[in-house]
PQR file of N, CA, C, O and H, with PARSE charges and radii, in Angstrom:
ATOM      1  N   GLY A   1      16.182 -56.145 -13.444 -0.4000 1.5000
ATOM      2  CA  GLY A   1      17.138 -56.446 -13.870 -0.0000 2.0000
ATOM      3  C   GLY A   1      17.153 -55.927 -15.399  0.5500 1.7000
ATOM      4  O   GLY A   1      17.811 -55.012 -15.895 -0.5500 1.4000
ATOM      5  N   ASP A   2      16.373 -56.657 -15.890 -0.4000 1.5000
ATOM      6  CA  ASP A   2      15.820 -57.042 -17.375 -0.0000 2.0000
ATOM      7  C   ASP A   2      15.018 -54.864 -17.139  0.5500 1.7000
ATOM      8  O   ASP A   2      14.133 -54.395 -16.424 -0.5500 1.4000
ATOM      9  H   ASP A   2      15.838 -57.400 -15.488  0.4000 1.0000
ATOM     10  N   HIS A   3      16.048 -54.191 -18.260 -0.4000 1.5000
ATOM     11  CA  HIS A   3      15.697 -52.681 -17.830 -0.0000 2.0000
ATOM     12  C   HIS A   3      14.731 -52.182 -19.387  0.5500 1.7000
ATOM     13  O   HIS A   3      13.757 -51.430 -19.376 -0.5500 1.4000
ATOM     14  H   HIS A   3      16.767 -54.572 -18.841  0.4000 1.0000
ATOM     15  N   ALA A   4      15.287 -52.789 -20.521 -0.4000 1.5000
ATOM     16  CA  ALA A   4      14.540 -53.073 -21.303 -0.0000 2.0000
ATOM     17  C   ALA A   4      13.475 -53.151 -21.121  0.5500 1.7000
ATOM     18  O   ALA A   4      12.711 -52.187 -21.168 -0.5500 1.4000
ATOM     19  H   ALA A   4      16.079 -53.400 -20.529  0.4000 1.0000
ATOM     20  N   ARG A   5      13.249 -53.947 -20.947 -0.4000 1.5000
ATOM     21  CA  ARG A   5      11.655 -54.479 -20.525 -0.0000 2.0000
ATOM     22  C   ARG A   5      10.721 -53.553 -19.828  0.5500 1.7000
ATOM     23  O   ARG A   5       9.736 -53.035 -20.355 -0.5500 1.4000
ATOM     24  H   ARG A   5      13.869 -54.730 -20.909  0.4000 1.0000
ATOM     25  N   ALA A   6      11.159 -53.368 -18.449 -0.4000 1.5000
ATOM     26  CA  ALA A   6      10.849 -52.156 -17.821 -0.0000 2.0000
ATOM     27  C   ALA A   6      11.130 -50.766 -18.531  0.5500 1.7000
ATOM     28  O   ALA A   6      10.895 -49.813 -17.789 -0.5500 1.4000
ATOM     29  H   ALA A   6      11.959 -53.789 -18.020  0.4000 1.0000
ATOM     30  N   LEU A   7      11.444 -50.533 -19.419 -0.4000 1.5000
ATOM     31  CA  LEU A   7      11.240 -49.367 -20.216 -0.0000 2.0000
ATOM     32  C   LEU A   7      10.289 -49.440 -20.954  0.5500 1.7000
ATOM     33  O   LEU A   7       9.666 -48.405 -21.192 -0.5500 1.4000
ATOM     34  H   LEU A   7      11.635 -51.307 -20.022  0.4000 1.0000
ATOM     35  N   ALA A   8       9.758 -51.077 -21.731 -0.4000 1.5000
ATOM     36  CA  ALA A   8       8.922 -50.130 -22.664 -0.0000 2.0000
ATOM     37  C   ALA A   8       7.713 -50.648 -21.312  0.5500 1.7000
ATOM     38  O   ALA A   8       6.987 -49.660 -21.200 -0.5500 1.4000
ATOM     39  H   ALA A   8      10.264 -51.918 -21.538  0.4000 1.0000
ATOM     40  N   LEU A   9       7.347 -51.454 -20.553 -0.4000 1.5000
ATOM     41  CA  LEU A   9       6.280 -51.356 -19.417 -0.0000 2.0000
ATOM     42  C   LEU A   9       6.109 -50.143 -19.083  0.5500 1.7000
ATOM     43  O   LEU A   9       4.975 -49.714 -19.295 -0.5500 1.4000
ATOM     44  H   LEU A   9       7.936 -52.257 -20.644  0.4000 1.0000
ATOM     45  N   LEU A  10       6.829 -49.458 -18.644 -0.4000 1.5000
ATOM     46  CA  LEU A  10       6.764 -48.002 -17.922 -0.0000 2.0000
ATOM     47  C   LEU A  10       6.006 -46.978 -18.739  0.5500 1.7000
ATOM     48  O   LEU A  10       5.293 -46.046 -18.368 -0.5500 1.4000
ATOM     49  H   LEU A  10       7.750 -49.807 -18.473  0.4000 1.0000
ATOM     50  N   GLU A  11       6.306 -47.348 -19.817 -0.4000 1.5000
ATOM     51  CA  GLU A  11       6.224 -46.018 -21.365 -0.0000 2.0000
ATOM     52  C   GLU A  11       4.335 -46.773 -21.184  0.5500 1.7000
ATOM     53  O   GLU A  11       3.389 -46.041 -20.892 -0.5500 1.4000
ATOM     54  H   GLU A  11       6.885 -48.105 -20.119  0.4000 1.0000
ATOM     55  N   GLN A  12       4.190 -48.235 -21.425 -0.4000 1.5000
ATOM     56  CA  GLN A  12       2.670 -48.453 -21.733 -0.0000 2.0000
ATOM     57  C   GLN A  12       1.887 -47.956 -20.648  0.5500 1.7000
ATOM     58  O   GLN A  12       0.949 -47.170 -20.788 -0.5500 1.4000
ATOM     59  H   GLN A  12       4.958 -48.830 -21.662  0.4000 1.0000
ATOM     60  N   ALA A  13       2.455 -48.622 -19.116 -0.4000 1.5000
ATOM     61  CA  ALA A  13       1.516 -47.756 -18.121 -0.0000 2.0000
ATOM     62  C   ALA A  13       1.838 -46.067 -17.758  0.5500 1.7000
ATOM     63  O   ALA A  13       1.430 -45.563 -16.712 -0.5500 1.4000
ATOM     64  H   ALA A  13       3.217 -49.260 -19.003  0.4000 1.0000
ATOM     65  N   GLU A  14       2.455 -45.465 -18.562 -0.4000 1.5000
ATOM     66  CA  GLU A  14       2.901 -43.748 -18.473 -0.0000 2.0000
ATOM     67  C   GLU A  14       1.392 -43.508 -19.235  0.5500 1.7000
ATOM     68  O   GLU A  14       0.364 -43.028 -18.757 -0.5500 1.4000
ATOM     69  H   GLU A  14       2.786 -45.875 -19.412  0.4000 1.0000
ATOM     70  N   SER A  15       1.746 -44.196 -21.044 -0.4000 1.5000
ATOM     71  CA  SER A  15       0.081 -43.446 -21.684 -0.0000 2.0000
ATOM     72  C   SER A  15      -0.534 -43.693 -21.380  0.5500 1.7000
ATOM     73  O   SER A  15      -1.437 -42.856 -21.355 -0.5500 1.4000
ATOM     74  H   SER A  15       2.581 -44.586 -21.432  0.4000 1.0000
ATOM     75  N   ARG A  16      -0.953 -45.472 -20.604 -0.4000 1.5000
ATOM     76  CA  ARG A  16      -2.390 -45.788 -20.487 -0.0000 2.0000
ATOM     77  C   ARG A  16      -3.028 -44.903 -18.994  0.5500 1.7000
ATOM     78  O   ARG A  16      -4.169 -44.506 -18.759 -0.5500 1.4000
ATOM     79  H   ARG A  16      -0.220 -46.152 -20.625  0.4000 1.0000
ATOM     80  N   CYS A  17      -1.860 -44.821 -18.231 -0.4000 1.5000
ATOM     81  CA  CYS A  17      -2.400 -43.612 -17.035 -0.0000 2.0000
ATOM     82  C   CYS A  17      -3.191 -42.437 -17.519  0.5500 1.7000
ATOM     83  O   CYS A  17      -4.368 -42.177 -17.272 -0.5500 1.4000
ATOM     84  H   CYS A  17      -0.933 -45.143 -18.421  0.4000 1.0000
ATOM     85  N   ALA A  18      -1.930 -41.462 -18.600 -0.4000 1.5000
ATOM     86  CA  ALA A  18      -2.040 -40.374 -19.095 -0.0000 2.0000
ATOM     87  C   ALA A  18      -3.945 -41.030 -19.554  0.5500 1.7000
ATOM     88  O   ALA A  18      -4.614 -40.327 -18.798 -0.5500 1.4000
ATOM     89  H   ALA A  18      -0.974 -41.674 -18.800  0.4000 1.0000
ATOM     90  N   ALA A  19      -4.653 -41.660 -20.104 -0.4000 1.5000
ATOM     91  CA  ALA A  19      -5.289 -41.580 -21.384 -0.0000 2.0000
ATOM     92  C   ALA A  19      -6.378 -42.125 -20.205  0.5500 1.7000
ATOM     93  O   ALA A  19      -7.561 -42.224 -20.529 -0.5500 1.4000
ATOM     94  H   ALA A  19      -4.110 -42.231 -20.718  0.4000 1.0000
ATOM     95  N   ALA A  20      -6.001 -42.437 -18.987 -0.4000 1.5000
ATOM     96  CA  ALA A  20      -7.119 -43.020 -17.618 -0.0000 2.0000
ATOM     97  C   ALA A  20      -7.783 -41.472 -17.416  0.5500 1.7000
ATOM     98  O   ALA A  20      -8.977 -41.299 -17.659 -0.5500 1.4000
ATOM     99  H   ALA A  20      -5.040 -42.356 -18.724  0.4000 1.0000
ATOM    100  N   GLY A  21      -7.002 -40.469 -17.000 -0.4000 1.5000
ATOM    101  CA  GLY A  21      -6.761 -39.041 -17.232 -0.0000 2.0000
ATOM    102  C   GLY A  21      -6.353 -38.903 -15.354  0.5500 1.7000
ATOM    103  O   GLY A  21      -6.844 -38.188 -14.481 -0.5500 1.4000
ATOM    104  H   GLY A  21      -6.032 -40.610 -16.803  0.4000 1.0000
ATOM    105  N   MET A  22      -4.762 -40.409 -15.294 -0.4000 1.5000
ATOM    106  CA  MET A  22      -4.243 -40.182 -13.844 -0.0000 2.0000
ATOM    107  C   MET A  22      -2.842 -39.378 -14.300  0.5500 1.7000
ATOM    108  O   MET A  22      -1.928 -39.911 -14.930 -0.5500 1.4000
ATOM    109  H   MET A  22      -4.363 -40.990 -16.003  0.4000 1.0000
ATOM    110  N   GLY A  23      -2.850 -38.854 -14.130 -0.4000 1.5000
ATOM    111  CA  GLY A  23      -1.690 -38.091 -14.683 -0.0000 2.0000
ATOM    112  C   GLY A  23      -0.715 -38.207 -13.746  0.5500 1.7000
ATOM    113  O   GLY A  23       0.399 -38.510 -14.173 -0.5500 1.4000
ATOM    114  H   GLY A  23      -3.592 -38.421 -13.618  0.4000 1.0000
ATOM    115  N   LEU A  24      -0.867 -38.019 -12.410 -0.4000 1.5000
ATOM    116  CA  LEU A  24       0.170 -37.587 -11.184 -0.0000 2.0000
ATOM    117  C   LEU A  24       0.713 -39.945 -10.934  0.5500 1.7000
ATOM    118  O   LEU A  24       1.334 -40.128  -9.887 -0.5500 1.4000
ATOM    119  H   LEU A  24      -1.771 -37.772 -12.063  0.4000 1.0000
ATOM    120  N   VAL A  25       0.503 -41.075 -11.649 -0.4000 1.5000
ATOM    121  CA  VAL A  25       0.435 -41.622 -11.811 -0.0000 2.0000
ATOM    122  C   VAL A  25       1.327 -41.719 -13.248  0.5500 1.7000
ATOM    123  O   VAL A  25       2.540 -41.738 -13.037 -0.5500 1.4000
ATOM    124  H   VAL A  25      -0.001 -40.925 -12.500  0.4000 1.0000
ATOM    125  N   ALA A  26       1.022 -41.768 -14.350 -0.4000 1.5000
ATOM    126  CA  ALA A  26       1.845 -41.671 -15.910 -0.0000 2.0000
ATOM    127  C   ALA A  26       3.590 -40.596 -15.245  0.5500 1.7000
ATOM    128  O   ALA A  26       4.743 -41.010 -15.365 -0.5500 1.4000
ATOM    129  H   ALA A  26       0.037 -41.753 -14.521  0.4000 1.0000
ATOM    130  N   SER A  27       3.083 -38.998 -14.487 -0.4000 1.5000
ATOM    131  CA  SER A  27       4.108 -38.947 -14.148 -0.0000 2.0000
ATOM    132  C   SER A  27       5.102 -39.627 -12.874  0.5500 1.7000
ATOM    133  O   SER A  27       6.265 -39.279 -12.675 -0.5500 1.4000
ATOM    134  H   SER A  27       2.146 -38.661 -14.390  0.4000 1.0000
ATOM    135  N   ALA A  28       4.659 -40.248 -12.398 -0.4000 1.5000
ATOM    136  CA  ALA A  28       5.257 -41.080 -12.040 -0.0000 2.0000
ATOM    137  C   ALA A  28       6.639 -42.284 -12.983  0.5500 1.7000
ATOM    138  O   ALA A  28       7.868 -42.352 -12.956 -0.5500 1.4000
ATOM    139  H   ALA A  28       3.714 -40.530 -12.560  0.4000 1.0000
ATOM    140  N   CYS A  29       5.556 -43.017 -13.691 -0.4000 1.5000
ATOM    141  CA  CYS A  29       6.295 -43.456 -15.047 -0.0000 2.0000
ATOM    142  C   CYS A  29       6.674 -43.261 -15.495  0.5500 1.7000
ATOM    143  O   CYS A  29       7.263 -44.123 -16.146 -0.5500 1.4000
ATOM    144  H   CYS A  29       4.558 -42.962 -13.713  0.4000 1.0000
ATOM    145  N   ARG A  30       6.878 -41.926 -15.783 -0.4000 1.5000
ATOM    146  CA  ARG A  30       7.872 -41.178 -16.955 -0.0000 2.0000
ATOM    147  C   ARG A  30       9.300 -40.868 -15.583  0.5500 1.7000
ATOM    148  O   ARG A  30      10.508 -40.975 -15.794 -0.5500 1.4000
ATOM    149  H   ARG A  30       6.399 -41.226 -15.254  0.4000 1.0000
ATOM    150  N   ARG A  31       8.828 -40.596 -14.647 -0.4000 1.5000
ATOM    151  CA  ARG A  31      10.452 -39.969 -13.431 -0.0000 2.0000
ATOM    152  C   ARG A  31      11.028 -41.505 -13.619  0.5500 1.7000
ATOM    153  O   ARG A  31      12.221 -41.409 -13.907 -0.5500 1.4000
ATOM    154  H   ARG A  31       7.846 -40.509 -14.476  0.4000 1.0000
ATOM    155  N   ARG A  32      10.566 -43.048 -13.556 -0.4000 1.5000
ATOM    156  CA  ARG A  32      10.453 -43.390 -12.737 -0.0000 2.0000
ATOM    157  C   ARG A  32      11.516 -44.622 -14.521  0.5500 1.7000
ATOM    158  O   ARG A  32      12.456 -45.415 -14.585 -0.5500 1.4000
ATOM    159  H   ARG A  32       9.597 -43.126 -13.322  0.4000 1.0000
ATOM    160  N   ARG A  33      10.708 -44.109 -15.334 -0.4000 1.5000
ATOM    161  CA  ARG A  33      11.394 -44.483 -16.754 -0.0000 2.0000
ATOM    162  C   ARG A  33      12.313 -43.675 -16.729  0.5500 1.7000
ATOM    163  O   ARG A  33      13.207 -44.503 -16.903 -0.5500 1.4000
ATOM    164  H   ARG A  33       9.945 -43.465 -15.282  0.4000 1.0000
ATOM    165  N   GLY A  34      13.079 -42.303 -16.623 -0.4000 1.5000
ATOM    166  CA  GLY A  34      14.105 -41.429 -16.760 -0.0000 2.0000
ATOM    167  C   GLY A  34      14.568 -42.122 -16.497  0.5500 1.7000
ATOM    168  O   GLY A  34      14.865 -42.966 -17.343 -0.5500 1.4000
ATOM    169  H   GLY A  34      12.353 -41.630 -16.482  0.4000 1.0000
ATOM    170  N   VAL A  35      15.104 -42.342 -14.714 -0.4000 1.5000
ATOM    171  CA  VAL A  35      16.582 -43.232 -13.949 -0.0000 2.0000
ATOM    172  C   VAL A  35      16.814 -43.905 -14.464  0.5500 1.7000
ATOM    173  O   VAL A  35      17.965 -44.334 -14.541 -0.5500 1.4000
ATOM    174  H   VAL A  35      14.863 -41.656 -14.027  0.4000 1.0000
ATOM    175  N   LEU A  36      15.420 -44.536 -15.351 -0.4000 1.5000
ATOM    176  CA  LEU A  36      16.439 -46.354 -15.912 -0.0000 2.0000
ATOM    177  C   LEU A  36      17.628 -45.621 -16.802  0.5500 1.7000
ATOM    178  O   LEU A  36      18.858 -45.572 -16.776 -0.5500 1.4000
ATOM    179  H   LEU A  36      14.485 -44.188 -15.288  0.4000 1.0000
ATOM    180  N   LEU A  37      16.327 -44.967 -17.772 -0.4000 1.5000
ATOM    181  CA  LEU A  37      17.039 -44.119 -18.559 -0.0000 2.0000
ATOM    182  C   LEU A  37      18.846 -43.477 -18.763  0.5500 1.7000
ATOM    183  O   LEU A  37      19.941 -43.998 -18.975 -0.5500 1.4000
ATOM    184  H   LEU A  37      15.328 -45.007 -17.794  0.4000 1.0000
ATOM    185  N   GLY A  38      18.490 -42.534 -18.619 -0.4000 1.5000
ATOM    186  CA  GLY A  38      19.507 -42.478 -17.369 -0.0000 2.0000
ATOM    187  C   GLY A  38      20.227 -41.622 -18.342  0.5500 1.7000
ATOM    188  O   GLY A  38      19.397 -41.564 -19.249 -0.5500 1.4000
ATOM    189  H   GLY A  38      17.600 -42.110 -18.446  0.4000 1.0000
ATOM    190  N   GLY A  39      21.240 -40.926 -18.726 -0.4000 1.5000
ATOM    191  CA  GLY A  39      21.690 -39.541 -19.959 -0.0000 2.0000
ATOM    192  C   GLY A  39      21.136 -38.303 -19.870  0.5500 1.7000
ATOM    193  O   GLY A  39      20.653 -37.786 -18.862 -0.5500 1.4000
ATOM    194  H   GLY A  39      21.915 -40.973 -17.989  0.4000 1.0000
ATOM    195  N   ASP A  40      21.195 -38.008 -20.579 -0.4000 1.5000
ATOM    196  CA  ASP A  40      20.529 -37.056 -21.153 -0.0000 2.0000
ATOM    197  C   ASP A  40      19.098 -37.052 -21.618  0.5500 1.7000
ATOM    198  O   ASP A  40      18.441 -36.118 -21.160 -0.5500 1.4000
ATOM    199  H   ASP A  40      21.587 -38.428 -21.397  0.4000 1.0000
ATOM    200  N   ALA A  41      18.626 -37.663 -22.212 -0.4000 1.5000
ATOM    201  CA  ALA A  41      17.864 -38.154 -22.481 -0.0000 2.0000
ATOM    202  C   ALA A  41      16.823 -38.646 -21.383  0.5500 1.7000
ATOM    203  O   ALA A  41      15.611 -38.686 -21.594 -0.5500 1.4000
ATOM    204  H   ALA A  41      19.159 -38.423 -22.584  0.4000 1.0000
ATOM    205  N   GLY A  42      17.650 -39.150 -19.749 -0.4000 1.5000
ATOM    206  CA  GLY A  42      16.280 -39.834 -19.066 -0.0000 2.0000
ATOM    207  C   GLY A  42      16.228 -38.226 -17.845  0.5500 1.7000
ATOM    208  O   GLY A  42      15.315 -37.727 -17.187 -0.5500 1.4000
ATOM    209  H   GLY A  42      18.634 -39.118 -19.578  0.4000 1.0000
ATOM    210  N   HIS A  43      17.159 -37.997 -17.966 -0.4000 1.5000
ATOM    211  CA  HIS A  43      17.591 -36.328 -17.064 -0.0000 2.0000
ATOM    212  C   HIS A  43      16.177 -35.404 -17.789  0.5500 1.7000
ATOM    213  O   HIS A  43      15.460 -35.105 -16.833 -0.5500 1.4000
ATOM    214  H   HIS A  43      17.900 -38.403 -18.501  0.4000 1.0000
ATOM    215  N   ALA A  44      15.677 -34.975 -18.841 -0.4000 1.5000
ATOM    216  CA  ALA A  44      14.813 -34.870 -20.252 -0.0000 2.0000
ATOM    217  C   ALA A  44      13.457 -35.370 -19.448  0.5500 1.7000
ATOM    218  O   ALA A  44      12.512 -34.655 -19.116 -0.5500 1.4000
ATOM    219  H   ALA A  44      16.259 -35.218 -19.617  0.4000 1.0000
ATOM    220  N   LEU A  45      13.590 -36.566 -19.259 -0.4000 1.5000
ATOM    221  CA  LEU A  45      12.249 -37.647 -18.655 -0.0000 2.0000
ATOM    222  C   LEU A  45      11.768 -37.178 -17.224  0.5500 1.7000
ATOM    223  O   LEU A  45      10.688 -36.781 -16.786 -0.5500 1.4000
ATOM    224  H   LEU A  45      14.357 -37.147 -19.528  0.4000 1.0000
ATOM    225  N   ARG A  46      12.444 -37.292 -16.930 -0.4000 1.5000
ATOM    226  CA  ARG A  46      12.566 -36.744 -14.946 -0.0000 2.0000
ATOM    227  C   ARG A  46      12.396 -35.578 -14.843  0.5500 1.7000
ATOM    228  O   ARG A  46      11.811 -35.250 -13.811 -0.5500 1.4000
ATOM    229  H   ARG A  46      13.321 -37.615 -17.286  0.4000 1.0000
ATOM    230  N   GLU A  47      12.922 -34.106 -16.090 -0.4000 1.5000
ATOM    231  CA  GLU A  47      13.213 -33.092 -15.637 -0.0000 2.0000
ATOM    232  C   GLU A  47      11.048 -32.995 -15.571  0.5500 1.7000
ATOM    233  O   GLU A  47      10.351 -32.725 -14.593 -0.5500 1.4000
ATOM    234  H   GLU A  47      13.398 -34.372 -16.928  0.4000 1.0000
ATOM    235  N   SER A  48      10.663 -33.294 -16.823 -0.4000 1.5000
ATOM    236  CA  SER A  48       9.053 -32.728 -17.800 -0.0000 2.0000
ATOM    237  C   SER A  48       8.439 -33.529 -16.561  0.5500 1.7000
ATOM    238  O   SER A  48       8.203 -32.860 -15.556 -0.5500 1.4000
ATOM    239  H   SER A  48      11.230 -33.514 -17.617  0.4000 1.0000
ATOM    240  N   ALA A  49       8.208 -34.656 -16.540 -0.4000 1.5000
ATOM    241  CA  ALA A  49       7.959 -35.058 -14.682 -0.0000 2.0000
ATOM    242  C   ALA A  49       7.411 -34.111 -13.893  0.5500 1.7000
ATOM    243  O   ALA A  49       6.265 -33.666 -13.835 -0.5500 1.4000
ATOM    244  H   ALA A  49       8.401 -35.200 -17.357  0.4000 1.0000
ATOM    245  N   ASP A  50       9.199 -33.671 -12.806 -0.4000 1.5000
ATOM    246  CA  ASP A  50       9.160 -33.050 -12.479 -0.0000 2.0000
ATOM    247  C   ASP A  50       8.191 -32.247 -11.796  0.5500 1.7000
ATOM    248  O   ASP A  50       7.443 -32.291 -10.820 -0.5500 1.4000
ATOM    249  H   ASP A  50      10.130 -34.032 -12.853  0.4000 1.0000
ATOM    250  N   ALA A  51       8.672 -31.185 -13.119 -0.4000 1.5000
ATOM    251  CA  ALA A  51       7.444 -30.426 -13.603 -0.0000 2.0000
ATOM    252  C   ALA A  51       6.360 -30.386 -13.652  0.5500 1.7000
ATOM    253  O   ALA A  51       5.701 -29.346 -13.621 -0.5500 1.4000
ATOM    254  H   ALA A  51       9.281 -31.148 -13.912  0.4000 1.0000
ATOM    255  N   ALA A  52       5.883 -31.616 -13.747 -0.4000 1.5000
ATOM    256  CA  ALA A  52       4.524 -31.519 -13.976 -0.0000 2.0000
ATOM    257  C   ALA A  52       4.336 -31.701 -12.850  0.5500 1.7000
ATOM    258  O   ALA A  52       3.578 -30.831 -12.421 -0.5500 1.4000
ATOM    259  H   ALA A  52       6.418 -32.460 -13.772  0.4000 1.0000
ATOM    260  N   MET A  53       4.771 -32.726 -11.753 -0.4000 1.5000
ATOM    261  CA  MET A  53       4.323 -32.532 -11.173 -0.0000 2.0000
ATOM    262  C   MET A  53       4.244 -31.183  -9.724  0.5500 1.7000
ATOM    263  O   MET A  53       3.445 -31.333  -8.800 -0.5500 1.4000
ATOM    264  H   MET A  53       5.387 -33.433 -12.102  0.4000 1.0000
ATOM    265  N   ARG A  54       5.085 -30.110  -9.783 -0.4000 1.5000
ATOM    266  CA  ARG A  54       4.925 -29.493  -8.746 -0.0000 2.0000
ATOM    267  C   ARG A  54       4.028 -28.231  -9.303  0.5500 1.7000
ATOM    268  O   ARG A  54       3.502 -27.253  -8.770 -0.5500 1.4000
ATOM    269  H   ARG A  54       5.734 -29.988 -10.533  0.4000 1.0000
ATOM    270  N   ALA A  55       4.128 -28.790 -10.763 -0.4000 1.5000
ATOM    271  CA  ALA A  55       2.854 -27.253 -10.967 -0.0000 2.0000
ATOM    272  C   ALA A  55       1.300 -28.392 -10.398  0.5500 1.7000
ATOM    273  O   ALA A  55       0.179 -27.891 -10.495 -0.5500 1.4000
ATOM    274  H   ALA A  55       4.555 -29.584 -11.195  0.4000 1.0000
ATOM    275  N   GLN A  56       1.437 -29.748  -9.888 -0.4000 1.5000
ATOM    276  CA  GLN A  56      -0.106 -29.424  -8.996 -0.0000 2.0000
ATOM    277  C   GLN A  56       0.492 -29.925  -7.632  0.5500 1.7000
ATOM    278  O   GLN A  56       1.289 -30.834  -7.396 -0.5500 1.4000
ATOM    279  H   GLN A  56       2.348 -30.155  -9.809  0.4000 1.0000
ATOM    280  N   GLY A  57       0.093 -29.376  -7.127 -0.4000 1.5000
ATOM    281  CA  GLY A  57       1.742 -28.709  -5.790 -0.0000 2.0000
ATOM    282  C   GLY A  57       2.459 -29.689  -5.042  0.5500 1.7000
ATOM    283  O   GLY A  57       2.848 -29.681  -3.874 -0.5500 1.4000
ATOM    284  H   GLY A  57      -0.554 -28.638  -7.319  0.4000 1.0000
ATOM    285  N   ILE A  58       2.591 -30.844  -6.287 -0.4000 1.5000
ATOM    286  CA  ILE A  58       4.101 -31.501  -5.047 -0.0000 2.0000
ATOM    287  C   ILE A  58       5.257 -31.258  -4.871  0.5500 1.7000
ATOM    288  O   ILE A  58       5.594 -31.131  -6.047 -0.5500 1.4000
ATOM    289  H   ILE A  58       2.275 -30.850  -7.236  0.4000 1.0000
ATOM    290  N   LEU A  59       6.420 -31.040  -4.128 -0.4000 1.5000
ATOM    291  CA  LEU A  59       6.813 -30.549  -3.094 -0.0000 2.0000
ATOM    292  C   LEU A  59       8.029 -31.721  -3.536  0.5500 1.7000
ATOM    293  O   LEU A  59       9.087 -31.286  -3.990 -0.5500 1.4000
ATOM    294  H   LEU A  59       6.146 -31.144  -3.172  0.4000 1.0000
ATOM    295  N   ASN A  60       7.888 -32.792  -3.426 -0.4000 1.5000
ATOM    296  CA  ASN A  60       8.550 -33.595  -3.799 -0.0000 2.0000
ATOM    297  C   ASN A  60       8.618 -34.626  -4.823  0.5500 1.7000
ATOM    298  O   ASN A  60       8.248 -35.746  -4.469 -0.5500 1.4000
ATOM    299  H   ASN A  60       7.028 -33.145  -3.057  0.4000 1.0000
ATOM    300  N   PRO A  61       8.972 -34.492  -5.890 -0.5600 1.5000
ATOM    301  CA  PRO A  61       8.251 -35.221  -6.910  0.2800 2.0000
ATOM    302  C   PRO A  61       9.132 -36.841  -6.798  0.5500 1.7000
ATOM    303  O   PRO A  61       8.531 -37.851  -7.165 -0.5500 1.4000
ATOM    304  N   ALA A  62      10.452 -36.929  -6.308 -0.4000 1.5000
ATOM    305  CA  ALA A  62      10.987 -37.996  -6.157 -0.0000 2.0000
ATOM    306  C   ALA A  62      10.514 -39.125  -5.790  0.5500 1.7000
ATOM    307  O   ALA A  62      10.589 -40.210  -6.366 -0.5500 1.4000
ATOM    308  H   ALA A  62      10.940 -36.108  -6.010  0.4000 1.0000
ATOM    309  N   ARG A  63       9.690 -38.667  -4.148 -0.4000 1.5000
ATOM    310  CA  ARG A  63       8.531 -39.642  -2.786 -0.0000 2.0000
ATOM    311  C   ARG A  63       7.492 -39.470  -3.408  0.5500 1.7000
ATOM    312  O   ARG A  63       6.659 -40.339  -3.149 -0.5500 1.4000
ATOM    313  H   ARG A  63       9.630 -37.786  -3.680  0.4000 1.0000
ATOM    314  N   LEU A  64       7.035 -38.416  -4.417 -0.4000 1.5000
ATOM    315  CA  LEU A  64       5.787 -39.054  -5.049 -0.0000 2.0000
ATOM    316  C   LEU A  64       5.725 -40.130  -6.427  0.5500 1.7000
ATOM    317  O   LEU A  64       4.716 -40.587  -6.964 -0.5500 1.4000
ATOM    318  H   LEU A  64       7.712 -37.710  -4.626  0.4000 1.0000
ATOM    319  N   ALA A  65       7.247 -40.366  -6.807 -0.4000 1.5000
ATOM    320  CA  ALA A  65       7.569 -41.483  -8.036 -0.0000 2.0000
ATOM    321  C   ALA A  65       7.418 -42.390  -7.092  0.5500 1.7000
ATOM    322  O   ALA A  65       6.260 -42.764  -7.274 -0.5500 1.4000
ATOM    323  H   ALA A  65       8.067 -39.994  -6.371  0.4000 1.0000
ATOM    324  N   ALA A  66       7.997 -43.203  -5.874 -0.4000 1.5000
ATOM    325  CA  ALA A  66       8.663 -43.834  -5.548 -0.0000 2.0000
ATOM    326  C   ALA A  66       7.425 -45.073  -4.641  0.5500 1.7000
ATOM    327  O   ALA A  66       7.431 -46.218  -4.190 -0.5500 1.4000
ATOM    328  H   ALA A  66       8.938 -42.899  -5.727  0.4000 1.0000
ATOM    329  N   VAL A  67       6.217 -43.553  -4.837 -0.4000 1.5000
ATOM    330  CA  VAL A  67       5.150 -44.567  -4.008 -0.0000 2.0000
ATOM    331  C   VAL A  67       4.003 -45.784  -5.182  0.5500 1.7000
ATOM    332  O   VAL A  67       3.441 -46.866  -5.011 -0.5500 1.4000
ATOM    333  H   VAL A  67       6.213 -42.623  -5.204  0.4000 1.0000
ATOM    334  N   TYR A  68       4.189 -44.460  -6.723 -0.4000 1.5000
ATOM    335  CA  TYR A  68       3.352 -45.586  -7.570 -0.0000 2.0000
ATOM    336  C   TYR A  68       4.457 -46.275  -8.131  0.5500 1.7000
ATOM    337  O   TYR A  68       4.626 -47.396  -8.610 -0.5500 1.4000
ATOM    338  H   TYR A  68       4.645 -43.581  -6.862  0.4000 1.0000
ATOM    339  N   ALA A  69       5.097 -45.360  -7.948 -0.4000 1.5000
ATOM    340  CA  ALA A  69       6.649 -46.330  -9.894 -0.0000 2.0000
ATOM    341  C   ALA A  69       8.085 -46.334  -9.252  0.5500 1.7000
ATOM    342  O   ALA A  69       8.955 -45.478  -9.412 -0.5500 1.4000
ATOM    343  H   ALA A  69       4.959 -44.450  -7.559  0.4000 1.0000
ATOM    344  N   PRO A  70       8.196 -48.364  -7.901 -0.5600 1.5000
ATOM    345  CA  PRO A  70       9.061 -48.114  -6.579  0.2800 2.0000
ATOM    346  C   PRO A  70      10.335 -48.806  -7.527  0.5500 1.7000
ATOM    347  O   PRO A  70       9.992 -49.787  -8.187 -0.5500 1.4000
ATOM    348  N   GLY A  71      11.360 -48.495  -7.610 -0.4000 1.5000
ATOM    349  CA  GLY A  71      12.680 -49.825  -7.772 -0.0000 2.0000
ATOM    350  C   GLY A  71      14.147 -48.722  -8.133  0.5500 1.7000
ATOM    351  O   GLY A  71      14.507 -47.602  -7.772 -0.5500 1.4000
ATOM    352  H   GLY A  71      11.638 -47.698  -7.074  0.4000 1.0000
ATOM    353  N   ARG A  72      14.662 -49.776  -9.023 -0.4000 1.5000
ATOM    354  CA  ARG A  72      15.664 -48.678  -8.380 -0.0000 2.0000
ATOM    355  C   ARG A  72      16.462 -48.936  -9.546  0.5500 1.7000
ATOM    356  O   ARG A  72      16.224 -49.818 -10.370 -0.5500 1.4000
ATOM    357  H   ARG A  72      14.369 -50.686  -9.317  0.4000 1.0000
ATOM    358  N   ALA A  73      17.530 -48.033  -9.580 -0.4000 1.5000
ATOM    359  CA  ALA A  73      18.739 -47.180 -10.642 -0.0000 2.0000
ATOM    360  C   ALA A  73      19.249 -48.559 -11.365  0.5500 1.7000
ATOM    361  O   ALA A  73      20.126 -48.516 -12.227 -0.5500 1.4000
ATOM    362  H   ALA A  73      17.724 -47.317  -8.910  0.4000 1.0000
TER
END
């Protein structure tokens, strides 16, 4: 229920995963952040994450994101 903290932790996780070469997990964190954020900014994050995952052959980015970054909106 603490969206602000969840957003901050997801942003930190995304950054650290990207730095460690874990692009899919970073994209999953970015997508979950977009879901929590909502609005136009959230939509842009989701679209960015989905595009990155699709570029790697992921057919259903939402399902993959749910594995690495589960949660509720």
